[in-house]
C-alpha positions as CSV (number, residue, x, y, z in Angstrom):
1,M,-1.4,1.4,-32.2
2,P,-0.4,-0.4,-29.3
3,F,0.2,1.0,-26.0
4,P,3.7,0.0,-24.9
5,V,3.3,-1.8,-21.0
6,T,5.9,-1.7,-18.5
7,S,6.1,-4.0,-15.2
8,F,9.5,-2.6,-13.9
9,L,7.6,-1.6,-10.9
10,Y,6.5,-5.2,-10.2
11,D,9.2,-6.9,-11.5
12,D,11.6,-5.2,-8.9
13,L,9.1,-5.6,-6.3
14,R,9.4,-10.0,-7.3
15,Q,12.8,-9.4,-7.3
16,R,12.9,-8.4,-3.9
17,Q,10.5,-11.0,-2.3
18,Q,12.1,-13.7,-3.7
19,G,15.6,-12.7,-2.2
20,G,14.0,-11.8,1.1
21,R,14.0,-7.8,1.0
22,K,11.5,-6.4,2.7
23,S,10.2,-2.7,1.7
24,L,8.5,0.3,3.5
25,A,6.1,2.8,1.7
26,V,5.1,6.0,2.8
27,L,1.4,6.8,2.2
28,L,0.6,10.9,1.1
29,D,-2.7,11.7,1.6
30,P,-3.1,15.0,-0.7
31,D,-5.6,16.6,2.0
32,N,-3.5,15.9,4.5
33,L,-0.1,17.8,3.0
34,T,1.3,21.0,2.4
35,E,4.3,21.9,0.5
36,S,6.6,22.6,3.3
37,S,5.2,19.9,5.3
38,L,6.2,17.7,2.5
39,L,9.5,19.0,1.9
40,H,9.9,18.4,5.4
41,L,9.1,14.3,4.9
42,L,11.5,14.3,1.5
43,R,14.5,15.9,3.5
44,L,13.9,12.9,6.2
45,S,13.6,10.6,3.0
46,A,16.8,11.5,2.2
47,Q,18.3,10.5,5.7
48,H,16.0,7.7,5.9
49,P,15.6,6.2,3.0
50,V,12.4,4.6,2.0
51,D,11.1,2.1,-1.1
52,Y,7.9,3.6,-2.1
53,F,5.9,6.3,-1.9
54,F,2.2,6.0,-2.0
55,V,0.2,8.7,-2.7
56,G,-3.8,9.1,-2.2
57,G,-6.4,8.3,0.2
58,S,-10.5,8.0,1.0
59,L,-11.6,11.1,-0.2
60,V,-9.1,13.0,-1.5
61,L,-10.4,16.7,-1.4
62,S,-7.6,19.2,-2.5
63,S,-6.9,20.2,-5.6
64,H,-3.1,19.5,-6.3
65,Q,-2.4,15.9,-5.8
66,A,-1.0,16.3,-9.2
67,A,1.4,19.8,-8.3
68,L,2.8,17.6,-4.6
69,I,3.3,14.2,-7.2
70,A,5.4,17.0,-9.5
71,L,7.0,18.1,-6.1
72,I,8.1,14.6,-4.8
73,K,9.8,13.5,-8.2
74,E,11.7,17.0,-8.2
75,H,13.3,16.2,-5.0
76,S,13.7,12.6,-4.9
77,S,14.0,9.6,-7.0
78,V,11.7,7.2,-4.8
79,P,9.0,5.5,-7.4
80,V,5.6,7.5,-6.7
81,L,2.7,4.8,-6.8
82,L,-0.9,6.5,-7.2
83,F,-3.2,4.9,-4.3
84,P,-6.3,5.7,-5.8
85,S,-10.1,5.0,-4.2
86,H,-11.6,6.9,-7.0
87,S,-11.4,7.0,-11.1
88,M,-10.9,10.9,-10.4
89,H,-7.8,10.6,-8.7
90,L,-5.8,9.6,-11.8
91,E,-3.4,12.4,-11.8
92,G,0.2,13.8,-11.8
93,P,3.5,12.7,-12.8
94,A,3.7,8.9,-11.0
95,D,5.5,5.9,-12.2
96,G,2.5,3.4,-11.6
97,I,-0.9,2.7,-9.6
98,L,-2.1,0.1,-7.4
99,L,-5.1,-0.7,-9.1
100,L,-7.3,-1.8,-6.6
101,S,-10.2,-4.0,-6.7
102,L,-12.0,-4.6,-2.9
103,I,-12.3,-7.9,-3.3
104,S,-13.2,-7.9,0.3
105,G,-16.3,-6.6,-0.2
106,R,-19.5,-6.8,-2.7
107,N,-20.0,-3.3,-3.9
108,P,-19.3,-3.6,-7.6
109,D,-18.5,0.1,-7.9
110,F,-14.9,-0.8,-6.4
111,L,-14.6,-4.4,-7.7
112,I,-14.9,-3.4,-11.4
113,G,-17.3,-0.2,-11.4
114,Q,-14.8,2.4,-11.2
115,H,-12.1,0.6,-13.7
116,V,-14.2,0.3,-16.4
117,V,-15.0,4.1,-15.8
118,A,-11.0,4.8,-15.5
119,A,-10.3,1.9,-18.3
120,P,-9.2,4.7,-21.2
121,R,-7.7,6.9,-19.2
122,L,-5.1,4.2,-17.5
123,R,-4.6,3.2,-21.1
124,A,-2.8,6.3,-22.4
125,S,-1.8,7.6,-18.7
126,G,1.6,5.8,-19.2
127,Y,1.6,4.6,-15.7
128,E,2.6,0.9,-14.8
129,L,-0.2,-1.1,-13.7
130,L,-0.2,-2.8,-10.5
131,P,-3.7,-4.8,-10.4
132,T,-4.0,-5.6,-6.7
133,G,-6.4,-7.4,-4.3
134,Y,-7.4,-4.6,-1.6
135,M,-9.0,-6.2,1.4
136,L,-10.3,-4.3,4.0
137,V,-9.7,-5.8,7.7
138,D,-11.5,-5.2,10.8
139,S,-9.0,-2.8,13.1
140,G,-11.7,-1.9,15.7
141,R,-13.4,1.4,15.1
142,P,-14.9,2.7,11.5
143,T,-12.9,3.8,9.0
144,T,-12.8,6.4,6.1
145,A,-12.3,3.1,3.7
146,S,-15.1,1.2,5.0
147,Y,-17.9,3.8,5.5
148,M,-16.6,5.2,2.0
149,S,-16.8,2.1,0.1
150,G,-20.0,0.7,1.8
151,T,-18.5,-2.6,2.1
152,T,-18.2,-4.8,5.8
153,P,-14.3,-5.1,6.6
154,L,-12.9,-8.5,7.3
155,P,-13.2,-9.7,10.5
156,H,-10.4,-9.6,12.6
157,N,-9.8,-12.6,14.0
158,K,-11.0,-15.2,10.7
159,P,-7.9,-15.0,8.7
160,S,-9.3,-18.6,7.0
161,I,-11.9,-15.9,5.6
162,A,-8.9,-13.4,4.3
163,A,-6.7,-16.5,3.1
164,A,-9.4,-17.7,1.2
165,T,-10.7,-14.4,0.1
166,A,-6.6,-13.9,-1.7
167,L,-6.5,-17.1,-2.9
168,A,-9.6,-16.0,-5.3
169,G,-8.0,-12.7,-5.9
170,E,-4.8,-14.3,-6.8
171,Q,-6.3,-17.0,-9.0
172,L,-8.1,-13.9,-10.9
173,G,-4.9,-12.6,-12.2
174,L,-4.3,-9.9,-9.5
175,K,-0.8,-9.7,-9.0
176,L,-0.7,-7.7,-5.2
177,M,-2.5,-8.8,-2.4
178,Y,-3.2,-5.5,0.2
179,L,-4.4,-6.1,3.7
180,D,-5.3,-2.4,4.9
181,G,-6.8,-1.7,8.5
182,G,-7.9,1.7,6.6
183,S,-6.7,5.3,7.8
184,G,-6.3,5.5,11.3
185,A,-6.7,2.2,12.6
186,Q,-7.2,1.2,16.1
187,N,-5.2,-1.8,15.6
188,P,-3.2,-3.3,13.0
189,V,-3.9,-6.8,10.9
190,S,-2.7,-9.4,13.1
191,A,0.2,-11.7,13.1
192,A,-2.2,-14.7,12.5
193,M,-4.1,-13.3,9.5
194,I,-0.8,-12.5,7.7
195,R,0.6,-15.7,8.2
196,A,-2.4,-16.6,6.8
197,V,-2.5,-15.1,3.9
198,R,1.2,-15.7,3.2
199,E,0.8,-19.8,3.5
200,M,-2.2,-19.4,0.7
201,V,-0.3,-16.9,-1.9
202,S,2.8,-16.6,-3.7
203,A,1.7,-12.8,-5.1
204,P,3.7,-10.0,-2.7
205,I,1.5,-8.7,0.3
206,I,1.2,-5.2,2.1
207,V,0.3,-4.7,4.8
208,G,-1.2,-1.1,6.1
209,G,-3.0,0.7,9.1
210,G,-2.4,1.1,12.9
211,L,1.3,0.1,12.3
212,N,2.8,2.9,14.5
213,T,5.6,1.5,16.6
214,G,8.5,-0.6,15.8
215,E,7.1,-3.5,17.3
216,K,4.0,-3.6,15.1
217,I,6.0,-3.3,11.7
218,Y,8.6,-6.0,13.1
219,A,5.4,-8.3,13.5
220,A,4.0,-7.8,10.3
221,L,7.3,-8.9,8.4
222,A,7.8,-11.3,10.6
223,A,4.7,-12.7,9.6
224,G,5.3,-12.9,6.4
225,A,4.5,-8.8,4.6
226,D,6.6,-7.9,1.7
227,V,6.1,-4.3,2.2
228,V,4.5,-2.1,5.2
229,V,3.1,0.8,4.7
230,V,2.9,3.7,7.3
231,G,1.1,6.9,6.5
232,N,-1.1,9.0,9.5
233,H,1.1,8.5,12.2
234,I,4.2,9.7,9.8
235,E,2.1,12.9,9.7
236,E,1.3,13.2,13.1
237,R,5.0,12.2,14.2
238,P,7.4,12.4,11.2
239,E,10.5,11.3,13.1
240,F,9.2,8.0,13.3
241,L,10.2,7.6,9.5
242,A,13.6,7.1,11.1
243,E,12.3,4.3,13.4
244,A,10.7,2.9,10.8
245,V,13.6,2.9,8.3
246,N,15.4,1.0,10.8
247,M,13.0,-1.6,11.7
248,V,12.6,-2.6,8.0
249,R,16.2,-3.1,7.9
250,H,16.5,-4.7,11.1
251,S,13.4,-7.4,10.0
252,E,15.4,-8.2,6.9
253,R,18.4,-9.0,9.3
254,Q,16.5,-11.0,11.6
255,I,14.5,-13.0,9.3
256,A,17.8,-13.6,7.0
257,R,18.9,-15.3,10.3
258,I,16.0,-17.5,11.3
259,L,15.4,-18.8,7.5
260,A,19.5,-19.4,7.7
261,D,19.5,-21.3,11.1
């Protein structure tokens, strides 16, 4: 019996990209959230609307991911996408999954191995699958993601390597590109690298890691990012959400003016 395939999330993201609209995703790590802290963040997101919630992390040691996602769905209509680092992290009533292939590294387990293990569950899950070329970028210090994956991040000052890597991923059929400095990144992905990838691929570009000021968010969006991701800084300073949302909307207007001139 064939399984239904949907592309609502991907189609919406492409339409936003083609219309010049920028998006903000909040990355929620189940290990760092309680019910009360999540409810507080959801109340803030009702006042300052975000576009996506990504749920996951490099470890996810807690067992309440599904319950937290259910809580999000109960209190918010914002789409929820899993951001898994392992085939065990496929649980909860999410809308879709960023099906990450770690194309910046050479560890076969994160290029295809975990995907093989997860494939039957994903087929039966009902999640919309968003094949994503995931690229870790050197952020100035080791991150959990690089340690857990056993891979070397892309050099921070080598935009051409990132661009060629993204192009290869797109040629292999990956639909999204995700440039990430990793959790707790000291430095964000450079504008030069984002711009180089933007010039090389047509796929929507997601950028995360180290985006802890409005200026850094604007720089990423102006360089060509379609979605910016904030995580650790929101956990530490939930009030930053308002600044992040305002900057994304401001960036849309500024970039539209530039393109119109």
